[in-house]
C-alpha positions in Angstrom: 29.4 228.0 21.1 29.9 229.3 17.3 32.2 231.9 16.0 29.2 233.8 15.3 28.3 234.1 18.9 31.8 234.2 20.4 33.6 237.6 19.8 37.0 236.1 20.7 36.7 233.4 18.0 36.6 235.8 15.0 38.8 238.5 14.0 38.0 241.6 15.7 36.0 244.3 13.5 36.2 247.4 15.5 38.2 250.6 15.2 41.9 249.4 14.5 40.6 245.9 15.4 40.6 246.6 19.1 39.3 244.1 21.6 35.3 244.5 21.9 35.7 244.2 25.6 32.0 244.9 26.2 30.8 242.0 24.3 33.2 239.5 25.9 31.7 237.4 28.7 33.5 234.8 31.1 32.1 231.9 29.1 33.5 233.0 25.6 37.2 232.4 26.8 37.5 228.6 27.2 35.7 227.9 23.9 38.2 230.5 22.1 41.2 228.9 23.9 40.1 225.4 22.7 39.5 226.6 19.2 42.6 228.9 19.0 44.9 226.0 20.2 43.4 223.6 17.7 44.0 226.1 14.6 47.5 227.1 15.9 48.1 223.1 15.9 46.9 222.9 12.5 49.0 225.8 11.4 52.1 224.1 12.9 51.6 220.9 11.0 51.4 222.4 8.1 54.7 224.0 8.5 56.3 220.9 9.7 54.9 218.7 7.0 55.6 221.1 4.2 57.0 219.0 1.1 59.3 221.9 0.2 62.8 222.4 1.3 63.0 224.2 4.5 64.0 227.8 4.0 63.6 231.1 6.0 60.2 232.1 4.8 58.5 228.6 4.7 59.6 227.8 8.3 61.1 230.5 10.2 59.1 233.5 9.1 56.0 231.1 8.7 56.2 230.4 12.5 55.8 234.0 13.4 52.3 234.4 12.2 50.7 231.2 13.5 48.2 231.3 16.5 46.4 234.6 15.5 43.2 233.6 17.4 45.0 232.3 20.0 47.1 235.6 20.5 43.9 237.2 20.4 42.2 235.6 23.2 45.4 235.2 25.4 46.3 238.8 25.3 42.6 239.9 26.3 42.3 237.1 29.2 45.6 237.5 30.7 45.8 241.2 30.6 42.6 241.4 32.3 43.6 238.9 34.8 45.9 241.3 36.0 44.0 244.6 35.7 40.6 243.6 36.3 40.4 240.0 37.7 37.6 237.8 39.5 37.5 234.8 41.4 36.1 233.3 38.3 38.9 234.6 36.1 41.5 233.2 38.4 39.9 229.9 38.6 39.9 229.8 34.7 43.3 231.1 34.4 44.5 228.1 36.7 42.7 225.7 34.1 44.0 227.5 31.0 47.6 227.8 31.8 48.6 224.1 31.8 46.8 223.8 28.4 48.9 226.8 26.9 52.0 225.1 28.4 51.1 221.8 27.0 50.6 223.6 23.5 53.8 225.3 23.7 55.5 222.1 24.7 53.9 220.2 21.8 55.4 222.7 19.3 59.0 222.5 20.6 58.8 218.9 20.8 57.6 218.3 17.3 60.4 216.6 15.7 59.5 217.4 12.2 59.4 221.1 12.9 62.6 221.0 14.6 64.4 219.3 11.8 63.2 222.2 9.6 64.4 224.9 11.8 67.5 223.1 12.5 68.2 222.7 8.7 67.7 226.3 8.1 69.8 227.2 11.0 72.6 225.0 9.8 72.3 226.7 6.3 72.5 230.4 7.9 75.9 231.4 6.4 74.6 230.6 3.0 71.4 232.8 3.4 70.9 236.5 2.7 69.3 237.6 5.7 69.2 241.1 7.0 70.0 241.9 10.9 66.5 241.5 12.1 66.0 238.1 9.9 69.3 236.9 11.4 68.2 237.7 14.8 64.7 236.0 14.3 66.5 232.8 13.1 68.8 232.7 16.0 66.0 233.4 18.4 63.8 230.7 17.0 66.4 228.1 17.0 67.9 229.0 20.6 64.1 228.9 21.8 63.6 225.5 20.8 67.1 224.3 22.0 66.5 225.9 25.5 63.0 224.3 25.5 64.3 220.6 25.0 64.0 220.0 21.4 67.6 218.6 21.6 67.0 216.4 24.3 66.1 212.7 24.2 63.3 210.4 25.7 62.7 210.8 29.4 64.4 214.3 29.3 62.3 215.6 27.0 59.0 214.6 28.7 60.4 216.0 32.0 60.9 219.3 30.4 57.3 219.3 29.3 56.0 218.2 32.8 58.2 221.1 34.5 57.1 223.6 32.3 53.5 222.7 33.1 54.1 222.8 36.9 55.9 226.0 36.7 52.9 227.7 34.9 50.6 226.5 37.6 53.0 227.7 40.6 53.9 231.0 39.2 50.1 231.8 38.7 49.2 230.6 42.1 52.0 232.8 43.6 50.7 236.0 42.0 47.1 235.1 43.1 48.4 234.6 46.6 50.1 238.0 46.7 47.0 239.9 45.4 44.9 237.9 48.0 47.4 238.7 50.7 47.4 242.5 49.7 43.5 242.8 49.8 43.0 240.8 52.9 44.3 243.5 55.2 42.8 246.9 56.2 43.3 249.1 58.9 39.9 250.8 60.0 40.7 253.7 62.2 37.7 255.2 64.1 39.6 257.4 66.6 40.6 260.6 65.2 43.6 260.7 67.5 45.3 258.0 65.8 45.2 260.0 62.7 47.8 262.7 63.7 50.4 263.6 61.1 48.4 262.5 58.3 47.6 265.1 55.5 44.0 266.1 54.6 44.2 264.5 51.2 45.2 261.0 52.8 42.5 261.4 55.2 39.9 262.3 52.7 40.9 259.2 50.7 40.9 256.9 53.7 37.4 258.2 54.6 36.2 257.5 51.1 37.5 254.0 51.3 35.8 253.3 54.3 32.7 254.6 52.8 33.0 252.3 49.8 33.1 249.5 52.3 30.3 250.5 54.3 32.6 251.2 57.5 32.8 254.1 59.8 35.9 256.5 60.2 38.9 255.9 58.0 40.3 252.7 56.1 44.0 252.4 55.3 44.9 249.4 52.9 48.1 247.8 51.6 47.7 249.1 48.1 50.4 251.8 47.7 48.6 255.1 47.5 47.3 254.3 50.8 50.3 252.5 52.4 53.0 254.6 51.5 51.6 258.0 52.8 50.5 256.3 56.0 54.0 255.3 56.6 55.4 258.5 55.6 53.2 260.7 57.7 51.3 259.0 60.6 52.6 260.0 64.0 51.1 256.9 65.6 54.1 254.7 65.7 52.2 251.6 67.0 49.9 251.6 64.0 52.9 252.2 61.5 54.7 249.0 62.9 51.4 247.3 62.7 51.1 248.3 59.1 54.8 247.7 58.1 54.8 244.1 59.7 51.6 242.9 58.0 52.8 244.4 54.5 56.3 243.0 54.9 54.9 239.4 55.9 52.3 239.0 53.1 52.6 235.4 52.1 54.8 234.6 55.0 53.4 232.3 57.5 49.8 233.5 56.7 46.9 231.8 55.0 48.2 232.9 51.7 51.8 231.2 52.6 54.3 231.2 49.3 57.3 229.7 51.0 56.7 226.0 49.9 55.6 227.5 46.3 59.1 229.5 46.6 61.2 226.3 47.2 59.2 224.4 44.5 59.6 227.0 41.9 63.2 227.4 42.3 63.9 223.5 42.4 61.9 223.1 39.2 63.8 226.0 37.5 67.2 224.4 38.6 66.0 220.9 37.5 65.0 222.3 34.1 68.4 223.9 33.2 70.4 221.0 34.7 68.8 218.9 31.9 70.5 221.2 29.7 73.8 221.0 31.5 73.7 224.4 33.1 74.9 224.7 36.4 72.0 227.0 37.8 69.3 229.0 36.6 70.9 232.1 36.6 73.6 230.9 34.0 70.9 229.8 31.6 68.8 233.1 31.8 71.9 235.4 31.6 73.0 233.8 28.3 70.3 235.7 26.8 71.0 238.9 28.5 73.6 241.8 28.1 75.1 241.0 31.3 75.8 237.5 30.1 77.0 235.7 33.1 76.1 235.6 37.0 79.8 236.8 38.0 79.2 239.7 35.9 76.0 240.6 37.6 77.3 239.9 41.3 80.4 242.1 40.2 78.2 244.8 39.1 76.2 244.8 42.0 78.9 244.8 44.4 80.7 247.4 42.4 77.6 249.7 43.0 77.1 248.4 46.6 80.8 249.6 47.3 80.2 252.9 45.9 76.8 253.5 47.8 77.1 251.7 51.0 79.2 254.7 52.7 76.5 257.1 51.8 73.9 254.9 53.0 75.5 254.4 56.4 76.0 258.4 56.5 72.2 258.7 55.8 71.5 256.1 58.3 73.5 257.7 61.1 72.2 261.1 60.2 68.5 260.1 60.4 69.1 258.3 63.5 70.5 261.5 65.1 67.8 263.5 63.7 65.1 261.3 65.0 66.7 261.4 68.5 66.5 265.4 68.4 62.7 264.9 67.6 62.5 262.7 70.8 63.0 259.3 69.6 64.7 257.3 72.5 64.7 254.3 70.6 67.0 252.8 67.7 65.5 253.2 64.2 63.4 250.3 63.1 62.3 249.7 59.4 58.7 251.2 60.2 60.4 254.5 61.1 62.5 255.1 58.0 59.9 256.7 55.8 58.4 258.8 58.7 61.6 260.4 59.7 63.1 260.5 56.4 60.0 262.4 55.1 60.4 265.0 58.1 64.2 265.3 57.4 63.7 265.8 53.7 60.9 268.5 54.5 63.5 270.2 56.8 66.4 270.2 54.6 64.6 271.0 51.4 61.5 272.5 52.5 59.5 270.1 50.0 57.5 267.1 50.5 54.7 265.2 48.8 51.8 267.4 50.2 53.5 270.3 49.1 53.9 269.2 45.6 50.8 267.3 45.2 48.4 270.3 44.5 50.6 270.9 41.5 50.5 267.5 39.9 46.9 267.1 39.1 46.9 263.7 37.1 45.1 265.3 34.1 47.9 268.0 33.7 50.6 265.4 34.3 49.3 263.3 31.5 49.0 266.4 29.2 52.4 267.1 30.2 53.6 263.8 29.5 51.9 263.6 26.1 53.4 267.0 25.4 56.9 265.8 26.1 56.3 262.8 23.6 55.1 265.6 21.1 58.3 267.6 21.7 60.7 264.8 21.6 59.1 262.5 18.9 56.3 264.6 17.2 53.4 262.5 18.6 49.6 263.5 19.0 47.1 261.9 21.2 43.4 261.8 20.5 40.9 260.7 23.1 38.6 258.1 21.6 35.5 257.5 23.5 34.3 255.2 20.5 37.0 252.4 21.3 35.8 250.1 23.8 37.2 249.5 27.2 37.5 246.9 29.8 36.7 249.3 32.7 34.9 252.6 32.8 37.9 254.2 34.4 40.1 253.3 31.6 40.9 256.3 28.9 41.5 255.1 25.5 43.7 257.3 22.8 44.6 257.2 19.2 48.4 258.0 18.7 49.5 259.7 15.5 53.0 260.8 14.1 53.6 264.2 13.2 52.6 263.5 9.5 49.4 262.4 11.0 49.8 258.7 10.6 48.1 256.3 13.0 50.7 254.7 15.1 49.0 253.0 18.2 46.1 252.7 20.4 46.9 253.6 23.8 44.7 252.4 27.0 45.5 254.1 30.4 44.2 252.9 33.6 45.3 254.9 36.7 43.6 253.9 39.8 43.6 251.0 42.4 40.9 248.6 42.9 40.6 245.3 44.4 40.2 243.5 41.1 43.7 245.0 40.0 47.1 243.9 41.0 49.2 246.1 42.8 52.2 248.2 41.3 52.5 249.7 37.8 53.1 247.9 34.4 52.9 248.6 30.8 51.5 245.7 28.5 50.1 245.1 25.2 47.0 244.0 23.4 48.5 243.5 20.0 52.0 243.9 18.9 53.4 245.6 16.0 54.6 243.8 12.7 54.6 243.8 9.1 52.9 241.0 7.0 52.2 241.0 3.1 53.4 244.6 3.3 51.0 245.9 5.9 52.1 247.5 8.9 50.0 246.2 11.9 50.1 249.0 14.6 50.1 248.0 18.3 47.6 248.2 21.0 49.6 249.4 24.1 48.3 249.9 27.8 49.7 251.2 31.0 48.1 250.1 34.1 48.9 251.9 37.6 47.5 252.2 40.9 47.7 256.2 41.5 46.0 258.2 44.3 42.3 258.5 43.8 40.4 261.5 43.3 38.0 262.3 46.2 34.7 264.2 46.8 36.6 267.5 46.8 39.8 266.9 45.1 40.8 265.5 41.5 43.6 262.9 41.4 46.7 264.6 42.9 49.9 262.6 42.4 52.9 262.4 44.7 56.1 263.1 43.1 56.9 259.4 43.2 53.7 258.8 41.3 54.7 261.2 38.6 58.1 259.5 38.1 56.1 256.1 37.8 53.9 257.5 35.1 57.0 258.7 33.1 58.4 255.4 33.8 55.6 253.2 32.2 54.9 255.8 29.6 58.5 255.3 28.8 57.8 251.5 28.1 54.6 252.5 26.2 56.7 254.5 23.7 59.1 251.6 23.2 55.8 249.6 22.2 54.3 252.5 20.2 57.2 253.5 18.2 58.3 250.0 17.2 59.0 249.6 13.6 59.8 246.0 13.1 59.1 243.2 10.8 58.1 240.4 13.3 55.7 240.4 16.5 58.1 238.7 18.5 60.9 241.1 18.1 58.8 244.2 18.2 58.2 246.7 20.7 59.5 245.9 24.2 60.3 242.2 23.1 64.1 242.8 24.1 66.7 241.4 26.5 65.5 242.0 30.2 68.4 244.0 31.2 67.6 246.4 28.3 63.9 246.7 28.5 64.3 249.2 31.5 66.2 251.9 29.5 63.4 253.7 27.7 61.4 253.8 30.8 63.9 255.0 33.2 65.3 257.4 30.6 61.8 259.3 31.0 62.2 259.4 34.5 65.0 261.9 34.2 62.5 264.6 32.9 60.8 264.8 36.3 64.0 266.4 37.8 64.4 269.0 34.8 63.0 272.5 35.6 62.2 273.1 31.8 59.8 270.3 32.1 58.3 270.9 35.5 57.7 274.4 34.6 55.4 273.2 31.7 53.7 270.4 33.7 53.3 271.6 37.4 50.3 273.7 37.7 48.2 274.4 40.9 44.8 272.4 40.5 42.6 275.3 42.0 44.3 278.4 40.8 46.1 277.3 37.8 49.3 279.2 38.8 52.6 277.6 37.7 54.8 275.8 40.4 57.0 278.4 42.2 60.5 278.5 40.9 61.9 277.9 44.3 59.9 274.7 44.7 61.0 273.4 41.4 64.5 273.9 42.6 63.8 272.2 45.9 62.5 269.1 43.8 65.7 269.3 42.1 67.9 269.5 44.9 65.9 267.0 46.9 66.4 264.4 44.1 69.5 262.9 45.6 67.9 262.7 49.1 69.0 259.2 50.5 70.2 257.9 47.3 72.8 255.7 49.1 69.9 254.0 50.9 67.8 253.7 47.6 70.7 252.0 45.8 71.5 249.5 48.7 67.6 248.7 48.7 67.6 247.8 45.0 70.8 246.1 45.2 69.6 243.7 48.1 66.6 242.7 45.7 69.1 242.1 43.1 71.2 239.9 45.1 68.4 238.1 46.8 67.2 237.2 43.2 70.6 236.0 42.1 70.9 234.0 45.2 67.5 232.2 44.8 68.8 231.6 41.1 72.5 230.6 41.6 71.9 227.5 43.8 72.9 224.4 42.1 71.0 222.1 44.5 67.4 222.3 46.1 67.3 224.6 49.2 67.0 223.0 52.4 67.3 226.3 54.5 63.9 228.1 55.5 62.9 231.0 53.0 63.7 233.5 55.8 67.2 232.2 56.6 68.0 232.0 52.9 66.9 235.5 52.2 68.6 236.9 55.2 72.2 235.6 54.1 71.4 236.5 50.6 70.8 240.4 51.6 73.0 240.3 54.6 75.7 242.6 53.1 73.2 245.5 52.6 71.5 245.3 55.8 71.4 248.5 57.8 68.4 247.4 60.1 68.4 244.7 62.5 66.6 241.4 61.4 63.0 241.0 61.9 61.8 237.8 62.4 58.3 238.2 61.2 59.2 239.8 57.9 60.4 238.3 54.7 60.1 240.1 51.3 60.7 236.8 49.0 57.2 235.4 49.4 55.7 238.6 48.1 58.4 239.1 45.3 56.4 238.9 42.4 59.0 240.3 40.0 60.9 237.1 40.3 58.4 234.5 41.2 55.3 235.5 39.2 56.6 237.7 36.8 59.6 237.8 34.1 62.3 239.0 36.3 63.9 235.7 37.6 67.7 236.2 37.7 66.9 239.4 36.2 66.2 241.9 38.9 69.6 243.4 38.6 68.5 244.9 35.4 66.8 248.0 36.9 70.3 249.3 38.2 72.0 248.0 34.8 69.4 249.9 32.9 70.1 252.9 35.3 73.5 252.9 34.0 72.2 253.0 30.4 69.5 255.7 31.0 71.9 258.1 33.0 74.4 257.7 30.1 72.0 258.2 27.5 70.4 261.3 29.2 73.7 262.7 29.7 73.7 263.2 25.7 70.6 265.4 26.1 71.9 267.2 29.3 74.8 268.3 27.2 73.0 269.4 24.2 69.5 270.4 25.3 66.7 268.1 26.9 64.5 268.8 24.0 67.4 268.1 21.4 65.6 266.9 18.3 68.7 265.4 16.5 69.5 263.4 19.6 66.0 262.4 20.3 65.6 261.3 16.6 68.7 258.9 17.1 67.1 257.6 20.3 64.0 256.8 18.5 65.5 255.4 15.5 68.5 253.4 17.2 66.4 252.3 20.3 62.8 252.9 20.5 61.9 251.7 17.1 64.1 248.5 16.8 62.7 246.6 19.5 64.9 243.4 19.7 65.7 243.3 16.1 69.3 243.5 16.9 71.8 243.0 19.9 71.0 245.8 22.4 74.5 246.8 22.7 74.9 247.4 19.1 71.8 249.6 19.1 73.1 251.4 22.1 76.4 252.2 20.8 74.9 253.3 17.4 72.8 255.9 19.4 75.6 256.8 21.8 78.8 256.1 19.8 80.3 254.2 22.6 79.5 251.5 25.3 77.8 253.1 28.4 79.7 254.3 31.3 78.9 254.1 35.0 80.1 257.6 35.7 76.9 259.5 34.8 74.9 257.4 37.2 77.2 258.0 40.1 77.5 261.5 39.3 73.7 261.9 38.8 73.1 260.1 42.3 75.6 262.0 43.9 77.8 258.9 44.8 81.1 260.3 43.3 
């Protein structure tokens, strides 16, 4: 296959050089990967064997811009493998991933290249580098050291083998979770079993059944189906069934991930012990704001101490409330969402079915775009001419207040069998500056929101509204980037800092000023009633104690897996139970285990980093407090947040950036106050 016939083997000549998705076929990927690796290797050799004395420009900076074609094919392929995959694509991913791991290892094991990088690093005090250049030099040097460049002989070879194995295992883990999620469906044919479920949920379930050529109603483990079922279905037996299957995905089933977990944990440990680190968490946290496992565990325990009394109060209250409604049993995990939704409705006269009619997806989207306009002067233009990978994707061109092009923005909102669950932001092209030209990014958000039905548009739950704001915050971090180097731009920041822009945006969901602009009834166009807005705000802290300990439990579980100093002999379930014991309110359920489906830490980038969600909540509450005190659309503060946080990517240490914005280090007090925990 030649470059002329393979769109992935030449520079994209489309609008803004976007990916020509409709022309890309499965057979194009492997030749493009092979050619991309070949070209990148040649570029590396040119740098490594340069006869000139190593300096920042000809070595460190030059390394930033190698592998353009490889980056091009990788971004398309791996993004689609998450958002619109197939059996064929997954098989190819298993074939390609080891090749890419081997290529990465070849780079860090290149002695001549390492000597040049080391020479520049050793001379750094004599170089006139700006903050971003210094960060790039330090990051490049550390990445080589942490990948084994300083190791000798067998140790260096073992690092190569471990990297290859891990790439395959983490990929398999994610594929298993997707397969297990798609493998189950609850087909209800007796209308009596649907008691309690709102009309919108039933209509969506009927549409799902129809799409699968089945009678009645079909509920799946995808969030827009699973969550409302657990909240509203009166049939406790079916709730129990759904919960047990959801919470046992990849645990003692045909997609079992237990042995994969043990192998991943053991390999990560072996890798870092080759560098003389006691455990994987210590290795990871060296490159995080939190710095050490002790600080992370202390942080999580501080939050646990602050939230557990409230969580116990909430648990006791819900148990008593359920008994008043005739529940003559101890609450189980499959009861929590159901009775919590009833109690919340009774307390605040608000629930998802009351608010859904006011959160039509298209109007929410426009409201979020308008928020970006109000804060940062952005505008969004729908661009049907730009190619897209699926018919449901919307593509926009994003401009600043002067009309300058900033970014391409892809939005993919609804679940399908070819898409992984959850929601995420990603990019098809990073922002960077080369030869004086500012290359603008191509940003995407991928979600699994409630689908439209035959009679209704897509109407979002309040949780889906906050998810949209969250992912859009990540998108803004990517779109607004103003960095020189691709590896430092956009969301290329410390993992415990990356959630600040996203969680910051969630605050607007509880602000009357914003809700008044966004929430309009999909039929009448009437603005959401003031009393309903107030109820949303008042209910914002409902069960915050429980929400806190749930997130803390995930963080402690993650830290436990990655703080071990020898391979784990206990069963996965036993290990998880002990790790999360301090946060437990329910009795242990033998059939359930969350770790085998914990994709964030075993298939994503959050290993020894899940605590970052709560860490970033401290940051986002503290940051939003500046707006709360001076106006939530305050231009001066928004400009400072944009200039010191959103535009800077990973070009400087995040605490330096944050202090420049806020004037001081963040305080935990605004988070506790916002959450009603102090």
